[in-house]
N, C-alpha and C positions, 0 to 999 in steps of 0.2 A: 397462127396462133392469135390470141384472143385481144380484139382490141379492146381499148381504156372506155369507160362507158366516160361521156360525156356528159355532168352532171351538173343544174348551175339549175339557178332561181334570180327569175328577172321580172319579182317582188310581184304585187297585189295591181291590181288594172290590164286590162288587154287592148291592149293601143287596135282599135277594129275603120276599117275604107268602106269605102261607097266602090266595089269591087264592080258594078251593072252586068251581077252576071247574068242572062242568059237562055242558058238548063242545065238545068240544077231545078227545076220542078220534085223528080225522082226524092232526091234531101227537104226540099221547103218539104212537101207529107208532109215529113217527122217531129218535123219542130212545136207543132204541137201536141203530140203524144210527151217528148223530151218538157216542153214548160211545164206540162199536167201533172210529170213526175218530182220537178224539180221542185214547185211549189206544194208536191209534197211530204219532198224532206225538208224547206224550209220552216212549212210547218208542224216538222217532228224535231225542232226546231236548233236545226242547218240551212245555215247562210246558200239560196242558192247559187248559182254564176249564174251571170250577163249570160242569159238567148242569145244566139250566135241570130249577125243577120243570112239574112231568106231571100239572100238581093243574088246577086248572078252578072258574071263580067264575060264580055267577047276575051277570049283567047285561042289564040290557032289553032290549026285543024290537030282534032287530034290525029293518030297514026290508025291504017283503018285495023290493026286488031282487038284499040281498046276502043276505038267504034264502036266496035262489032262485036259484043264479047257477049253468051251466049244469058242466055237465062238466068236468075237465082237459082244456086241452089238446093234441092229440097231434103230435107234437115233427117230425112229416113232416107235417106240415100248414100249421108257423113256419119264415116269414121267416130268416136265418142270425143267427145271434149280430154285433151290429157288433164288429172285430176290429182289436187297432190302435191308433196315435191317435187321437186325438177334439180338434179343435178348441170351444171352448167357446161360446164369440160370433156365430159364424158360418161362411157358405163360407172356409175355409181357401184364405191370398194362389198364385197357380198355381207358385209358384217350389217350394213346398211340399206340390205332390199322390204326390209317388211313396213319399213316407210318413205322411201326416199324411192318413187316406181318406174319416175321418167329423164331421159337427159334427152340432151341439144348436141347438134352436129353441126360444127359450125363449118361452113364449106363457100369457101373463098371460089368465084366467080371463075379466073385464075386456070387456079387448077381440075375445074371440070368443065374447062370448053378451052383447052390449050388454044387451038385450029380458032382461025372465020368468023365463023356459021358451023362450028366443026360441030360431031359428032363428042353425044359427053367423055370422056377419059372412063377407059375400065375401069374395074379396082378403085375408083375414087371412092374418094372421105366419105360418099352418100350408103355408097360399097360396102367399104367396112364395120359402120357401125348394122345396117342393117344384118349384115351377122356378127355384131356381136348381139344385142340387143336380140335375135334368136339364139341362140348361144346360151343366154343369161333363162333365157322360157323353155328352153328346152332342159337347162340346167333342174331348177324348176321343179316344174314340168318332172322329173324322174322323180326330182328327189319330197316327192309330193312336198311342197314348203306354204302350198298352199298365199300365192305373197298376189296375186297377180299381174297380170299378164308387166312387162318393162316393155315405157310408149316410146318412140322419137320423134324429133322434131327438128326437122329442118334447120336452119339458122343462114340462109341463106346472105348471103358477102360479096358487096359494087363496090361503090366507093374507092378505096386504095387497092386495095380484094380486084376493081377488074379485071381481063389482063387487056393487057398495050391494047394491041389489038385495038377496044375498043376506045381505048381511054382519047387515040390517036379521033373518032368520029365526032362529026360534026366538029370539026375546026378544031382540033389537038385535047393535052391532060392541062387537069388547070393545078397549078400548086398553094396548097395550104400549108397551110400552122394547126396544130394540133394542139391545141387548149391547151392539151391537160397534161401530156405528156411536153410538151416544148421543142416536140420534133414535125419539123414537113413529110409530105409528106403527097402525092399526085395523086386525081380524080379526072373518071371522063370527066365530057359536057353533061350531063345526066335528060337536062331541060329538052334535050336536039331532039327533033325526032329520029334523024340517024342514028343518035347511044339508045332515045327505046324501041329502035327496031329489032334493034339485033339485041337488046334483054327481052321482047315480048317472043324470041325464037328462043334463045338455053331457056328460060321460063316454060314454050312451051315442050320443050325437052326433059325438061322436069317431068312432066304429071307427065308425058305420057312415061318413060320408065317406072316412076310411082310412087302414080296415083292412086297405083289398084296392090301396091305392097302393103301389106296388114299392120307390118311394126310400121310407120307413119305417119300419122295424127296426125304432122301440120307446117306448114314451112308460114317463113313471113316475106314479106317481098321488101327489098333491099334499095330498085332501081335508083332513091334517088337521095340512096346516104351516102356521107360523105367519109368518118372513119369509123365511127363507131354505125348498132344500126335500127337508126335511128332518124327518122326521117326528117321528119322536125327540126333540126338538127340545124344548126350553117354557121355551127360556132363559131362566131359575130361574138363572143372575150377577144376574142385578137385580130383586130380594127383589118389588121391585113390581108387578109377571109374576103368583107362585105366587097374593101374592092377587087380583089383577085378574082372576084364571080365577077361581077358589075364588070369587066374592062374585059369579060372574058362573052358575057353578052347574056351573065345569068335577068331573068328580070324577077320579077313578081308573082306575073299570068299567067311564066312559060315552069315557072316551078309551082305554081297554082295546079294548073293543069295536069305536071308530071303525077300531081300524089290522087289521083283521082286517076291517073290511066295504071295507076298502077299500084293502086284498089280496086278498077269497073278488070283487070283480067283477073282476078281471084281465079270466077269462074273457071275459065280455065281449064282447076280443077275439080273433079266432081262428088268426090269420096273424100277428100284430105282440107285440116280446117284451115287455113288463111288471116294469120299476122301478122297485127300494124300495132308496132309497138311506140304508141305516144307520147309528148310530152310536147310547152305552150310551142310553141310556133317561134319559132325565131325570124323575123322579119327582114330582108331589106330594100334600103330601097337607091333608086333611080345616082343620089348622090353615094351611096354609099352605108346613108345612115340609119343603124336600124332600132328596130323595137322588138313586143310582144305583143305575140295576136293572140290570149287561145284562143278566142268565139272564134280564127278562125279554126284549129284542133277539131274544136268544140264541132266544128260545121262535120269539121271530117272524119268521127269518128258516128254523124249523123248518118257520111251520105257510104258509110263502108258498111251500117249496119241495113240500108234501105238499099244498098246495089246486090250484097250477100247474106242479109237476113244471119244467118246464126251462124251459118261457119264468118263468118268475118268473128275472131278471139280477138275486146281494144289488151292492149296492151302500155307499160310503161319499167321502164330497168329503177326506175330510179327509189325508191321504197326502204328506211329506212324511222329510225324516231328520235327524234317526235320527225313527225312526216314533213315532206316541203311545203311551208306555204308559201301563200299570194294566187297567184298565176295556178300554183302544180295545185295549190286544194281547191280550185275550179276543176280545173278534170279533172278529180275523182270523185267527186260530184256530178261529177259529170257523167261520167264513165260507172257510178255506181246504182244514175235513175237509167243508164240507159242497161244496167242488170249482164248479164254471165249469158253469154261466152270473156270470161276475168283473168290474165296471167299478169303476175308480176315478172319481177328480178328486183329479186337487193343490192345497196346500194354494194359500193367493196366495204371490206373488210374495215378498214380507214374511218367509210365514216358512217353503217347505215346503224351504232350504236343499241341498241340491246337488238340480238334476234330474236327468239319469242316472242319480245313485243311486235317484234316487224310484221313475223308470222300470225302474231292475231291480228294486229289493227288490220289486212291486207288479208283474212277472213272474214274478218265484220266487215266489211265494205261487199263480198262476197263473192270473193276470189274463186277464180278451182284450182287455179293454180299456183303459186312462187319456185318459181330460181333458185338456187340458192346460194351463197357466199361460197366462194373455192374451201375454207378451213371451215368446214362447217364437219368437215373428218374429224374434226382436234376433241369435237363431243361424239356423250354416250351416245350409242346408237340408238339407249332406248328416248332420249331427251326429248326427241323428234316425233317421233309419234303421238302426242295431242295431238300435235302442228297439225303435221299427214293429216289426223280422222279429221277435224276440225274444216278441212280443206272438203274432205274428200266428200261430204257430208255435202260442203251447195249446191244446189243448181246448175244444171250442166247448161242451159237456156232460160 
């Protein structure tokens, strides 16, 4: 079942901290380039977000796989970027295949690897989605439809969707409240090395199984998520969540390291793109107080591009009309400055506003693809073709 996206807007201005980082030289090299790009945007009449700090902090020792990840993947070896409109719930209906030519499969860790460090489950949801994509493509080719291939994106789900055995690692499960549904769920201690090593094992096995499958074009990172596949959200609108995380041993340094490690592992995949869903980071202080640190989010977008190059897909799952302001506005400017590949997911039907205007905004910012709200099927199929063409015309890198 798809987890509800937590969409928050914490207002203008990011809170920055002196993290004293010592190991971010690769990220620092990108700051000058991004600053120049943002200044160029400002010269065109747009307000540029504050440049993120280029300093570094001592963090716990990284897990071996994250410390020794391969060099960035060569662009020539990557599958094409997902382009156009995307069904976020599964294969698009046949009537929409002319404009909706991609789909997402939600892949809960608990279903993929039910046994501790065990093999991937046979005929799992990814296998089924690949078979569905292949069937659609075969049918299109046989009919001579000429609509292009249907491409697949894996949305890996950890957090509340991690298996019970993984939630026991590093100290046992932590109970959090989903601020959107007001229901509770348990997550594993994702910031610990024990949990990280188990996630690394899953990630490696997924890459071995699916990196060479032509239909699979992208997978999203998920180690540091809670309820939704948005690892920069900490569900801080419910104060009990921050207190529960701190009581379980969570810290800013460990969380920031978790974000770096899940991104750096992307090069385990040599042909498949790696998506990261960004939001203004919800920072939790040692006393349980919270703040918004959009500058940290910007630094992680730069880090993703410095580590993965064009394999890194910058994503956000909250777009709507009018667009979110404040820290989100600054984050979108940074995404635009860093450029393609960019993918968005719209807000839910009750929050999106006007769908066509939202899609045009995304295309204008340079997005390659947009995941549609589930209710898109209620519109005439031809009404989406213009937006699909706009997105497909944007450069992939």
